[in-house]
Every structure is written in C-alpha cells, then in structure tokens.
C-alpha positions in Angstrom: -25.7 53.9 -120.0 -26.9 57.0 -117.9 -23.2 57.5 -116.7 -22.1 58.0 -120.3 -24.7 60.9 -121.4 -24.3 63.3 -118.3 -24.5 63.6 -114.8 -28.2 64.3 -113.6 -28.5 60.5 -112.1 -24.8 59.8 -110.9 -25.8 59.5 -107.6 -27.9 56.8 -108.4 -26.2 55.1 -111.2 -23.1 54.9 -110.2 -23.0 53.3 -106.7 -25.8 51.0 -108.3 -23.1 50.2 -110.9 -20.3 49.7 -108.7 -22.4 47.6 -106.1 -23.7 45.4 -108.8 -20.5 44.7 -110.5 -18.1 44.2 -107.1 -21.4 41.8 -105.2 -21.1 40.0 -108.7 -17.6 39.5 -108.0 -17.4 38.8 -104.6 -20.3 36.0 -105.1 -18.2 34.4 -108.3 -15.2 34.4 -105.6 -16.9 32.4 -103.2 -18.2 29.8 -105.2 -15.0 29.4 -106.9 -14.2 28.5 -103.6 -16.5 25.3 -103.3 -18.9 26.4 -101.2 -21.5 25.2 -103.1 -23.5 22.0 -102.6 -24.4 21.1 -106.2 -23.4 18.2 -108.9 -19.9 18.9 -110.2 -21.0 19.1 -113.7 -23.7 21.7 -112.8 -21.7 23.4 -110.6 -18.5 23.7 -113.0 -21.5 24.9 -115.8 -22.5 27.6 -113.8 -19.3 29.0 -112.7 -18.2 28.9 -116.1 -21.0 31.0 -117.0 -20.6 33.0 -113.8 -17.0 33.7 -114.9 -18.1 34.6 -118.2 -20.2 37.1 -117.4 -18.0 38.7 -114.8 -15.5 38.8 -117.4 -17.9 41.0 -119.2 -18.7 43.3 -116.5 -15.0 43.9 -115.5 -14.7 44.9 -119.2 -17.7 47.1 -119.1 -16.2 48.7 -115.9 -12.8 49.1 -117.7 -14.2 50.9 -120.4 -16.0 53.3 -118.1 -13.1 54.0 -116.1 -11.6 55.1 -119.4 -14.5 56.9 -121.1 -15.8 58.6 -117.7 -14.0 61.5 -116.0 -12.3 60.9 -112.7 -15.0 62.9 -110.8 -18.1 60.5 -111.7 -16.0 57.6 -109.9 -15.1 60.1 -107.3 -18.9 60.7 -106.2 -18.7 56.7 -104.8 -14.9 57.0 -103.6 -15.7 55.9 -99.9 -17.7 52.8 -101.7 -14.4 52.2 -103.9 -12.0 52.3 -100.6 -14.6 50.4 -98.5 -13.9 47.3 -101.0 -10.0 47.3 -101.0 -9.9 43.9 -99.4 -11.9 42.2 -102.5 -12.0 38.6 -102.5 -11.5 38.5 -106.6 -8.0 38.9 -108.0 -9.4 40.5 -111.7 -12.0 42.7 -110.0 -9.2 44.1 -107.4 -6.9 44.9 -110.2 -9.5 46.6 -111.8 -10.5 48.7 -108.5 -6.4 49.0 -107.2 -6.3 50.5 -111.0 -8.9 53.2 -110.2 -7.9 54.2 -107.0 -4.6 54.6 -108.4 -6.0 57.0 -110.8 -8.1 58.7 -108.4 -5.4 59.3 -105.8 -3.5 60.7 -108.7 -5.9 62.8 -110.1 -7.1 64.1 -106.6 -4.3 63.8 -104.1 -5.6 66.2 -101.3 -8.9 64.8 -101.3 -8.0 61.1 -102.1 -5.4 60.6 -99.6 -7.5 62.4 -96.9 -10.0 60.0 -97.1 -8.0 56.9 -97.9 -5.7 58.0 -94.5 -8.3 55.9 -92.2 -7.6 52.4 -94.2 -3.9 53.2 -94.2 -3.9 53.3 -90.6 -6.0 50.4 -89.9 -5.3 47.8 -87.9 -6.8 45.0 -90.1 -3.0 44.0 -91.7 -4.7 43.1 -95.3 -6.6 46.6 -95.7 -3.0 48.5 -94.8 -1.1 46.6 -97.3 -3.9 46.9 -100.1 -4.0 50.9 -99.2 -0.1 50.6 -99.5 -0.3 49.1 -103.0 -2.5 51.6 -104.2 0.0 54.2 -102.9 2.8 53.0 -104.7 
C-alpha cells in the first residue's frame, strides 16, 4: 500500500513485496511437484488454498505493474533479474512482462545490467534472458 502513496519507503517496500511474492510462488511450485508427505486430502486442500492465494498475489502484482511508474520497480531490478528462472509459470510470465517493460523503458541501464545473465553459462538463464529481449 505504501508504494501507491509515494516513494518514501520504496527501498524497503519494493524488495519486501517482491520477496514475499516470489518466495511464495516458488513454494507453491515446489509443493505442486508433490514434495510434501501429507495425506492426499490434506495436501490437495492446502494446494488449492495456496494456489488461490498465489492467484490473488499475482493479481495484486499485475495491478501494481500497471499502476506504478517503471522507475519504482527499477529500484529492485537486480532482485527481479535474479529470479529470471522462477519455477512457477504464472509468476514467470508476470516477471517476464515486468522485465520487458523495464528494458523497454530504460534500455541503456537495463541491458547493461542483464548482460551478465545473457552471458551466463547456465543455459536456462541465457534462454530466459533471450526471451525477455525478444
């Protein structure tokens, strides 16, 4: 909420928002692969609840991407780029759209910062970076 009302706490609020959203998305992706040892009914109920909560978080982040100025997200650009290999496909789509928007808005700064990802020896990171540039 503080991000919508000014930039006084942007260096605290933006990283916290992104960390909460991205970590929760990764946890949902991990749990959907069946790494928990609960009973099936408990597991499926929790998975549905977690997926519904992640859907809500995704909607909030999409709204913020549309409402906030790009520079507000650019303050956490390195954090966003570091999650370019996120395991959850929906979260990854939002992340890709956000990265593409930032690269289009700030090409000189963003491309320079993404160069290390593009030159990465990890092939998935390289491919995801190419997808953002495309």
